[in-house]
C-alpha positions, 0 to 999 in steps of 0.5 A: 500500500505504501507505493500506491499511497506515494503515487497518488500524492502522499509524501513517503514519510506520511505513508510510512507513518500511517501504515505503521500506526494502523498496522504495527500499532493499532492492529498488532497491539490488539491482536484480536484475530490470531490472539497471540498477544492477549493469550500471553498476557492473560496466562501471565495474569491468571485470567481467561483470555475473554476477560481482557479481549474487550479491554485490549480492543478498547485501548488499541483503538483509543491509542490508535485513533488518537495517534492517527488523528494527531499524525494526520494533522501534523502531516497535512501541516508539514505538507502545506509548509513544504517540510514534507513533499511529494515524491517525484514520479520517477522516484516512487518505485525506484528507491530500492534499486540503483540506477545501474540496476534499473537500466540493466534490467529494463534495457532503457536509456535512463532510470527515470523511465523505469517505472513511469508507465512508458514501457510496454506492459506484458500480455497478461499484466492486467490479469496479474494486476487483478489476480495477485491482490485477489489471491492474497486477500483470499488468504487473509480472509481464510486466516481470519475465518479459521481464527474466528470460526475454526480455532482448532485449525487456525493458521498462525505463526510459522504456518501463516508465514509459510502460506503467504510466502509460498503463494507469493513465490508461486505468483512470482513464478507464474507472472515471470513465465507469462512475461519473460517466457524463455528467460523466465528461469533466469529472471526468477533467480534475479527477482529472488536475489533482489528481494534478499538484497533488499531484506539485508539492506533493511536489517543490516543496520538494525541487527547490532542495535537490536542485539544490545536491547535483546540483552534486556530479555532474560532468555537472550541475556543468558545466551550471551552473559551466561546462565542465570543472567537476568535481562536488565530491562526486566530487572528495571521493570520489576524494580519499578513495580515495587514502588508503585503502591496501591494508588490507582493513578500511580499504578496505571502510569507505572504499568504503562511505563514498565510496558514501554520499557519492555518494548525496547527490545524491539519485539513488544511480545517478549515483555507481555509475561512480565506485564501480565504478572505485575498487573496481577500481583500489584492490581490484586493488592491494590484492589484494581481491575487486573484485566484493565491493567494487563490490557493497558500494559499489552497495548503499550508494550506492543505499540512501543516494541512491535512497533512504532517507537523503536527504530530496530523493531520489525514493523518500523524497519519494514515500513521504512524499507518500503518507503525509503525513509530513515527509521529514526525519523519515523520513530521521531514523528510517531513519538508525540502522537503515540504517547498522547494516545497512551496517555489518553488510554491511561486516563480511561484506564483509571476510570475503569478501575 
């Protein structure tokens, strides 16, 4: 969706922000279909998943809508002031390839014509323009249907990745054969190589940064520092939890801050057991609604690490790689909208106690 949004006039940063907030923020933090995150949180808090699902839906929508509204305003403002500008037509789809690659691949005189629509379309181009989105949409519908109406055969995790990836490869093979014919085998290899190069380009700079923050997780810290090592992010969260007391306001804000800290590893999901356990122990002693606390913590942790607030999170890396913007710039632009949304959710959580 990012290249399409850019092509119709939205600046690259604006497209990255909105896809990031909608997808890796609001949708991922609620996780209402596959329900992986709510299950982790509920198990750690000693609750049934049905007890926290309504609250996770409510908080993810609250944070998302507030953040998206503020982001929409700032993007429109910066477009009017010339801070954010539309991409030139020739730059829309060429950001991930060098000029030399485009010229060699398309056998054209200049790179600016590579994706401008001047080249002759393949015989079956219109067919695949319809077939690809229809097939991928059908897979999404199948995954959602299984998750809701046939949970015992739900397609999730590695199985969902394998299904999507496998179908994408099949579509790539079919479209390449229809367009390249005798050169199809060679071109398929070229396409796959370009994809791997693109992935390495995105994640190469993230791996060393993520490695540092993964030391904050006990499981990864033990692999590097030795058995028995505790993750410093979890240690910090546990230490803060001891000083939250029974005040509902302090407790709510404290759980949100701890959740944000656990999200700094770039995952968001790894901190959910800690957030759920702290919500149960501290919420019970303070006579607070544990489901509200745990749901708020889940949404905050995944919004931060899943992610919209960590430059090394997969969501940020993927969106920035497609939009060709810097992860640090995207996170910086997300900071105020997301924190405003989390603050609004904290206020609502206090009243729900």
